PAKOLDO-78477 format. One record per residue (C-alpha): residue number from 1; residue in one letter; x, y, z. Coordinates in pm, whole numbers, padded with zeros to 5 digits. Layout:
N
num=NUM; residu=A; east=X; north=Y; up=Z
...
END
This chain:
335
num=1; residu=M; east=00000; north=00000; up=00000
num=2; residu=G; east=00119; north=00351; up=-00078
num=3; residu=S; east=00147; north=00626; up=00181
num=4; residu=V; east=-00162; north=00833; up=00259
num=5; residu=D; east=-00147; north=01196; up=00147
num=6; residu=P; east=-00171; north=01454; up=00427
num=7; residu=V; east=-00478; north=01673; up=00463
num=8; residu=F; east=-00424; north=02049; up=00433
num=9; residu=F; east=-00639; north=02333; up=00562
num=10; residu=F; east=-00667; north=02646; up=00344
num=11; residu=E; east=-00760; north=02964; up=00533
num=12; residu=L; east=-00942; north=03160; up=00263
num=13; residu=S; east=-01005; north=03533; up=00237
num=14; residu=G; east=-01363; north=03642; up=00287
num=15; residu=E; east=-01402; north=03840; up=-00033
num=16; residu=S; east=-01633; north=03755; up=-00319
num=17; residu=K; east=-01788; north=03452; up=-00145
num=18; residu=D; east=-01705; north=03150; up=-00366
num=19; residu=M; east=-01408; north=03285; up=-00562
num=20; residu=P; east=-01132; north=03210; up=-00303
num=21; residu=K; east=-01250; north=02848; up=-00273
num=22; residu=A; east=-01263; north=02803; up=-00652
num=23; residu=E; east=-00917; north=02958; up=-00692
num=24; residu=A; east=-00768; north=02722; up=-00433
num=25; residu=E; east=-00934; north=02418; up=-00592
num=26; residu=R; east=-00808; north=02505; up=-00940
num=27; residu=C; east=-00453; north=02569; up=-00820
num=28; residu=I; east=-00456; north=02226; up=-00654
num=29; residu=M; east=-00584; north=02067; up=-00976
num=30; residu=A; east=-00321; north=02249; up=-01184
num=31; residu=E; east=-00027; north=02160; up=-00960
num=32; residu=C; east=-00105; north=01810; up=-00831
num=33; residu=Y; east=-00101; north=01480; up=-01016
num=34; residu=R; east=-00310; north=01334; up=-00729
num=35; residu=Y; east=-00553; north=01515; up=-00499
num=36; residu=N; east=-00882; north=01491; up=-00317
num=37; residu=I; east=-01102; north=01790; up=-00233
num=38; residu=I; east=-01239; north=01676; up=00101
num=39; residu=G; east=-01472; north=01957; up=00202
num=40; residu=N; east=-01519; north=02327; up=00263
num=41; residu=G; east=-01709; north=02575; up=00472
num=42; residu=P; east=-01714; north=02946; up=00551
num=43; residu=G; east=-01357; north=03068; up=00505
num=44; residu=Y; east=-01184; north=02735; up=00450
num=45; residu=L; east=-01112; north=02445; up=00216
num=46; residu=L; east=-00985; north=02096; up=00305
num=47; residu=A; east=-00785; north=01895; up=00054
num=48; residu=S; east=-00538; north=01608; up=00052
num=49; residu=F; east=-00244; north=01591; up=-00187
num=50; residu=P; east=00126; north=01499; up=-00183
num=51; residu=E; east=00329; north=01728; up=00041
num=52; residu=S; east=00566; north=01792; up=-00251
num=53; residu=C; east=00288; north=01998; up=-00417
num=54; residu=L; east=00240; north=02239; up=-00125
num=55; residu=N; east=00491; north=02506; up=-00224
num=56; residu=S; east=00391; north=02520; up=-00591
num=57; residu=I; east=00026; north=02565; up=-00488
num=58; residu=A; east=00104; north=02830; up=-00226
num=59; residu=D; east=00327; north=03024; up=-00465
num=60; residu=R; east=00028; north=03081; up=-00698
num=61; residu=L; east=-00252; north=03171; up=-00460
num=62; residu=A; east=-00392; north=03522; up=-00429
num=63; residu=L; east=-00710; north=03477; up=-00222
num=64; residu=T; east=-00580; north=03246; up=00053
num=65; residu=H; east=-00423; north=03370; up=00379
num=66; residu=S; east=-00240; north=03055; up=00491
num=67; residu=I; east=-00216; north=02677; up=00445
num=68; residu=G; east=-00123; north=02410; up=00695
num=69; residu=R; east=-00140; north=02049; up=00808
num=70; residu=Y; east=-00491; north=01979; up=00932
num=71; residu=L; east=-00522; north=01863; up=01294
num=72; residu=G; east=-00898; north=01824; up=01303
num=73; residu=T; east=-01234; north=01978; up=01386
num=74; residu=Y; east=-01324; north=02015; up=01754
num=75; residu=D; east=-01616; north=02088; up=01979
num=76; residu=P; east=-01520; north=02353; up=02238
num=77; residu=E; east=-01718; north=02152; up=02495
num=78; residu=N; east=-01520; north=01835; up=02421
num=79; residu=T; east=-01155; north=01919; up=02363
num=80; residu=A; east=-01058; north=01568; up=02478
num=81; residu=Q; east=-01096; north=01479; up=02110
num=82; residu=L; east=-00755; north=01643; up=02073
num=83; residu=S; east=-00573; north=01376; up=02271
num=84; residu=N; east=-00452; north=01204; up=01952
num=85; residu=A; east=-00342; north=01522; up=01772
num=86; residu=Q; east=00025; north=01508; up=01671
num=87; residu=L; east=00232; north=01827; up=01648
num=88; residu=P; east=00577; north=01842; up=01491
num=89; residu=E; east=00865; north=01847; up=01738
num=90; residu=G; east=00933; north=02177; up=01914
num=91; residu=T; east=00753; north=02447; up=02104
num=92; residu=F; east=00413; north=02580; up=02001
num=93; residu=A; east=00171; north=02868; up=02033
num=94; residu=I; east=-00197; north=02889; up=01938
num=95; residu=K; east=-00337; north=03180; up=01736
num=96; residu=A; east=-00714; north=03213; up=01701
num=97; residu=K; east=-00921; north=03383; up=01435
num=98; residu=R; east=-01297; north=03421; up=01396
num=99; residu=F; east=-01417; north=03416; up=01038
num=100; residu=E; east=-01645; north=03715; up=00985
num=101; residu=G; east=-01743; north=03725; up=01353
num=102; residu=M; east=-01876; north=03368; up=01366
num=103; residu=M; east=-01911; north=03161; up=01689
num=104; residu=K; east=-01967; north=03475; up=01900
num=105; residu=D; east=-02094; north=03268; up=02192
num=106; residu=T; east=-01769; north=03072; up=02216
num=107; residu=D; east=-01502; north=03209; up=02451
num=108; residu=S; east=-01193; north=03198; up=02231
num=109; residu=Q; east=-00946; north=03255; up=02517
num=110; residu=K; east=-01091; north=02972; up=02724
num=111; residu=T; east=-01085; north=02743; up=02420
num=112; residu=I; east=-00719; north=02834; up=02354
num=113; residu=R; east=-00631; north=02752; up=02717
num=114; residu=D; east=-00818; north=02420; up=02704
num=115; residu=I; east=-00655; north=02316; up=02377
num=116; residu=G; east=-00315; north=02441; up=02496
num=117; residu=N; east=-00339; north=02230; up=02811
num=118; residu=I; east=-00389; north=01915; up=02604
num=119; residu=L; east=-00122; north=01988; up=02342
num=120; residu=S; east=00132; north=02090; up=02610
num=121; residu=K; east=00140; north=01732; up=02741
num=122; residu=K; east=00359; north=01646; up=02442
num=123; residu=N; east=00503; north=01986; up=02336
num=124; residu=D; east=00616; north=02289; up=02537
num=125; residu=V; east=00445; north=02626; up=02500
num=126; residu=D; east=00642; north=02929; up=02378
num=127; residu=L; east=00424; north=03230; up=02307
num=128; residu=R; east=00709; north=03454; up=02183
num=129; residu=N; east=00914; north=03239; up=01947
num=130; residu=P; east=00733; north=02911; up=01889
num=131; residu=D; east=00870; north=02648; up=01654
num=132; residu=V; east=00515; north=02557; up=01555
num=133; residu=V; east=00216; north=02791; up=01509
num=134; residu=V; east=-00117; north=02618; up=01563
num=135; residu=K; east=-00395; north=02818; up=01400
num=136; residu=M; east=-00747; north=02796; up=01540
num=137; residu=Q; east=-01012; north=02896; up=01286
num=138; residu=M; east=-01353; north=02967; up=01435
num=139; residu=C; east=-01629; north=02950; up=01175
num=140; residu=D; east=-01894; north=02678; up=01138
num=141; residu=K; east=-01685; north=02475; up=01386
num=142; residu=I; east=-01343; north=02503; up=01546
num=143; residu=H; east=-01069; north=02387; up=01310
num=144; residu=L; east=-00705; north=02345; up=01404
num=145; residu=Y; east=-00408; north=02328; up=01171
num=146; residu=V; east=-00031; north=02363; up=01187
num=147; residu=E; east=00056; north=02668; up=00980
num=148; residu=E; east=00309; north=02582; up=00707
num=149; residu=R; east=00276; north=02852; up=00441
num=150; residu=V; east=00158; north=03211; up=00484
num=151; residu=I; east=00067; north=03395; up=00165
num=152; residu=D; east=00240; north=03733; up=00184
num=153; residu=P; east=00006; north=04002; up=00042
num=154; residu=N; east=00289; north=04257; up=00034
num=155; residu=I; east=00454; north=04077; up=-00259
num=156; residu=M; east=00159; north=04157; up=-00484
num=157; residu=E; east=00125; north=04508; up=-00339
num=158; residu=K; east=00470; north=04583; up=-00483
num=159; residu=R; east=00330; north=04519; up=-00831
num=160; residu=K; east=00013; north=04725; up=-00802
num=161; residu=V; east=-00054; north=04996; up=-01056
num=162; residu=G; east=00101; north=05291; up=-00871
num=163; residu=E; east=00432; north=05107; up=-00829
num=164; residu=R; east=00483; north=05055; up=-01204
num=165; residu=P; east=00680; north=05301; up=-01419
num=166; residu=F; east=00394; north=05311; up=-01673
num=167; residu=F; east=00046; north=05313; up=-01530
num=168; residu=S; east=-00316; north=05403; up=-01579
num=169; residu=P; east=-00556; north=05454; up=-01288
num=170; residu=I; east=-00789; north=05200; up=-01453
num=171; residu=S; east=-00609; north=04879; up=-01371
num=172; residu=L; east=-00689; north=04551; up=-01199
num=173; residu=H; east=-00512; north=04489; up=-00868
num=174; residu=P; east=-00243; north=04216; up=-00901
num=175; residu=K; east=-00432; north=04002; up=-00650
num=176; residu=Y; east=-00738; north=03981; up=-00875
num=177; residu=A; east=-00535; north=03953; up=-01194
num=178; residu=R; east=-00360; north=03649; up=-01045
num=179; residu=A; east=-00687; north=03503; up=-00916
num=180; residu=L; east=-00845; north=03534; up=-01263
num=181; residu=I; east=-00552; north=03346; up=-01420
num=182; residu=N; east=-00576; north=03078; up=-01153
num=183; residu=L; east=-00951; north=03037; up=-01207
num=184; residu=T; east=-00879; north=02922; up=-01564
num=185; residu=G; east=-00665; north=02639; up=-01426
num=186; residu=A; east=-00365; north=02747; up=-01635
num=187; residu=K; east=-00041; north=02560; up=-01568
num=188; residu=K; east=00322; north=02663; up=-01562
num=189; residu=G; east=00449; north=02678; up=-01921
num=190; residu=D; east=00102; north=02746; up=-02066
num=191; residu=T; east=00058; north=03031; up=-02314
num=192; residu=I; east=-00158; north=03313; up=-02175
num=193; residu=L; east=-00292; north=03596; up=-02392
num=194; residu=D; east=-00438; north=03924; up=-02271
num=195; residu=P; east=-00584; north=04097; up=-02581
num=196; residu=F; east=-00670; north=04412; up=-02380
num=197; residu=C; east=-00334; north=04425; up=-02203
num=198; residu=G; east=-00343; north=04789; up=-02090
num=199; residu=T; east=-00050; north=04849; up=-01855
num=200; residu=G; east=00020; north=04474; up=-01830
num=201; residu=G; east=-00124; north=04373; up=-01494
num=202; residu=I; east=-00242; north=04032; up=-01609
num=203; residu=V; east=00064; north=03939; up=-01817
num=204; residu=I; east=00290; north=04046; up=-01529
num=205; residu=E; east=00120; north=03793; up=-01301
num=206; residu=A; east=00117; north=03523; up=-01569
num=207; residu=A; east=00492; north=03562; up=-01625
num=208; residu=E; east=00555; north=03567; up=-01248
num=209; residu=M; east=00386; north=03225; up=-01232
num=210; residu=G; east=00608; north=03079; up=-01503
num=211; residu=M; east=00363; north=03105; up=-01792
num=212; residu=K; east=00432; north=03232; up=-02144
num=213; residu=A; east=00273; north=03577; up=-02141
num=214; residu=I; east=00144; north=03740; up=-02460
num=215; residu=A; east=00015; north=04099; up=-02465
num=216; residu=S; east=-00186; north=04279; up=-02729
num=217; residu=D; east=-00393; north=04597; up=-02745
num=218; residu=F; east=-00524; north=04830; up=-03018
num=219; residu=D; east=-00339; north=05118; up=-02843
num=220; residu=E; east=00034; north=05122; up=-02922
num=221; residu=E; east=00106; north=05335; up=-02614
num=222; residu=M; east=-00038; north=05060; up=-02392
num=223; residu=V; east=00166; north=04784; up=-02555
num=224; residu=L; east=00485; north=04989; up=-02523
num=225; residu=G; east=00398; north=05071; up=-02161
num=226; residu=C; east=00324; north=04706; up=-02090
num=227; residu=R; east=00668; north=04610; up=-02225
num=228; residu=E; east=00827; north=04880; up=-02007
num=229; residu=N; east=00654; north=04739; up=-01698
num=230; residu=M; east=00759; north=04385; up=-01779
num=231; residu=D; east=01120; north=04500; up=-01816
num=232; residu=F; east=01093; north=04686; up=-01484
num=233; residu=Y; east=01004; north=04361; up=-01304
num=234; residu=G; east=01261; north=04157; up=-01497
num=235; residu=L; east=00995; north=03953; up=-01677
num=236; residu=A; east=00985; north=03839; up=-02038
num=237; residu=L; east=00698; north=03879; up=-02281
num=238; residu=H; east=00666; north=03568; up=-02494
num=239; residu=D; east=00504; north=03777; up=-02771
num=240; residu=H; east=00325; north=04109; up=-02817
num=241; residu=E; east=00136; north=04297; up=-03086
num=242; residu=V; east=-00050; north=04623; up=-03149
num=243; residu=I; east=-00373; north=04480; up=-03289
num=244; residu=D; east=-00750; north=04524; up=-03273
num=245; residu=I; east=-00949; north=04257; up=-03091
num=246; residu=K; east=-01126; north=04164; up=-03419
num=247; residu=D; east=-00795; north=04071; up=-03578
num=248; residu=I; east=-00630; north=03858; up=-03306
num=249; residu=P; east=-00726; north=03526; up=-03479
num=250; residu=N; east=-00507; north=03635; up=-03773
num=251; residu=R; east=-00208; north=03676; up=-03542
num=252; residu=F; east=-00241; north=03428; up=-03253
num=253; residu=S; east=-00337; north=03061; up=-03226
num=254; residu=E; east=-00302; north=02760; up=-02998
num=255; residu=I; east=-00342; north=02976; up=-02685
num=256; residu=N; east=-00399; north=02777; up=-02364
num=257; residu=A; east=-00592; north=03052; up=-02187
num=258; residu=V; east=-00713; north=03402; up=-02267
num=259; residu=V; east=-00728; north=03613; up=-01951
num=260; residu=T; east=-00849; north=03970; up=-01981
num=261; residu=D; east=-01024; north=04269; up=-01826
num=262; residu=P; east=-01184; north=04443; up=-02128
num=263; residu=P; east=-01267; north=04816; up=-02130
num=264; residu=Y; east=-01602; north=04916; up=-01984
num=265; residu=G; east=-01567; north=05239; up=-01781
num=266; residu=R; east=-01656; north=05586; up=-01907
num=267; residu=S; east=-01295; north=05703; up=-01903
num=268; residu=T; east=-01165; north=05394; up=-02083
num=269; residu=K; east=-00996; north=05444; up=-02419
num=270; residu=T; east=-01185; north=05251; up=-02687
num=271; residu=G; east=-01075; north=05424; up=-03006
num=272; residu=G; east=-01423; north=05570; up=-03042
num=273; residu=E; east=-01594; north=05231; up=-03062
num=274; residu=D; east=-01895; north=05133; up=-02853
num=275; residu=V; east=-01801; north=04919; up=-02551
num=276; residu=T; east=-02081; north=04668; up=-02616
num=277; residu=Y; east=-01957; north=04622; up=-02973
num=278; residu=I; east=-01602; north=04565; up=-02844
num=279; residu=H; east=-01727; north=04296; up=-02605
num=280; residu=E; east=-01919; north=04124; up=-02887
num=281; residu=C; east=-01608; north=04126; up=-03106
num=282; residu=A; east=-01405; north=03983; up=-02818
num=283; residu=M; east=-01647; north=03696; up=-02769
num=284; residu=R; east=-01626; north=03609; up=-03139
num=285; residu=S; east=-01246; north=03632; up=-03156
num=286; residu=I; east=-01137; north=03471; up=-02830
num=287; residu=P; east=-01250; north=03112; up=-02901
num=288; residu=K; east=-01075; north=03126; up=-03239
num=289; residu=V; east=-00733; north=03168; up=-03078
num=290; residu=L; east=-00780; north=02906; up=-02803
num=291; residu=I; east=-00679; north=02543; up=-02818
num=292; residu=S; east=-00962; north=02289; up=-02805
num=293; residu=G; east=-01079; north=02279; up=-02442
num=294; residu=G; east=-00894; north=02606; up=-02365
num=295; residu=K; east=-01031; north=02844; up=-02103
num=296; residu=A; east=-01099; north=03216; up=-02097
num=297; residu=G; east=-01115; north=03432; up=-01784
num=298; residu=I; east=-01305; north=03753; up=-01859
num=299; residu=I; east=-01417; north=04033; up=-01627
num=300; residu=L; east=-01728; north=04232; up=-01719
num=301; residu=P; east=-01951; north=04476; up=-01529
num=302; residu=Y; east=-02251; north=04251; up=-01600
num=303; residu=E; east=-02322; north=03879; up=-01596
num=304; residu=M; east=-02295; north=03732; up=-01942
num=305; residu=R; east=-02625; north=03579; up=-02058
num=306; residu=R; east=-02505; north=03408; up=-02374
num=307; residu=S; east=-02167; north=03322; up=-02509
num=308; residu=T; east=-01980; north=03157; up=-02795
num=309; residu=M; east=-01823; north=02928; up=-02533
num=310; residu=E; east=-01943; north=02707; up=-02249
num=311; residu=L; east=-01987; north=02896; up=-01922
num=312; residu=D; east=-01778; north=02714; up=-01661
num=313; residu=S; east=-01844; north=02950; up=-01369
num=314; residu=V; east=-01906; north=03312; up=-01275
num=315; residu=F; east=-01814; north=03499; up=-00957
num=316; residu=K; east=-01954; north=03834; up=-00846
num=317; residu=Q; east=-01732; north=04091; up=-00676
num=318; residu=H; east=-01888; north=04406; up=-00530
num=319; residu=V; east=-01660; north=04703; up=-00598
num=320; residu=H; east=-01846; north=05009; up=-00469
num=321; residu=G; east=-02190; north=05164; up=-00493
num=322; residu=T; east=-02375; north=04996; up=-00778
num=323; residu=L; east=-02057; north=04875; up=-00951
num=324; residu=S; east=-01988; north=04502; up=-00944
num=325; residu=R; east=-01743; north=04294; up=-01144
num=326; residu=F; east=-01832; north=03951; up=-01277
num=327; residu=Y; east=-01542; north=03710; up=-01320
num=328; residu=H; east=-01642; north=03468; up=-01596
num=329; residu=V; east=-01462; north=03144; up=-01671
num=330; residu=L; east=-01551; north=03006; up=-02014
num=331; residu=K; east=-01440; north=02694; up=-02198
num=332; residu=K; east=-01396; north=02631; up=-02567
num=333; residu=P; east=-01567; north=02298; up=-02640
num=334; residu=N; east=-01344; north=02002; up=-02726
num=335; residu=H; east=-01361; north=01917; up=-03093
END
């Protein structure tokens, strides 16, 4: 019999409801040759996979706070269930977090003391410099896990629009650009095209994840600026072109995933063309450049009702006021 894969707990961000869970699942699927999605709940996902996949998954994620070895789910009234929990060698400390204010009637400090008393029978406590951090997530139940990877949000903050030498105020935050790529299930080495590249936010993230990034736009200034930004971060563009969205099938083919945030705001440059018309042209052109079974990740300010591709999933993100973004994942049918 082969060894049993460990179970990992993903502490998800609370934004956009289902999108963090879907992103985590698709990163696991893209990076692991063997996996099992065990379950999920408010603010978390449980999955088993070979430990060798952990770092490659964590390096991609944008909407997860931390990942660690799962210790189990516990009832605060029956912490004796913890008696079989095994921590790695060394000292430990427990850090608790309520997901969106859940389990208000549970005394977190008392629960930490109770759990700490049980775990300290095998490991010593060190609140200042512990060897092991045990995270206690309070949501639908109390979940414990040994924290192994923390996703550093500051890394992506360094690539946000205001930090780039060439920028436009209308630009997707790197966190959401990366999440959109991940939602397509793209793998390292895949070819990713953004046909509305703008200042390059999406292709920057694609290249950072080891994918072959291709940028195009009808506006030459944007393509030149995108190249400047890629050079600034020491990243390579696999290909680029100044080209209208209608014409991309004449220039590109065999693309694994198209990932894009098309123009839709009032101040967006469209070359005088109607935004609705641009979106219609995009939906006709995009499947023509994709491989059979290829995916497209497209953000629009409305939920798409019909498409030239199969709708895989859609995620709503409230921005402000009446503005919401809809993250669509579409699939070109297999021939």
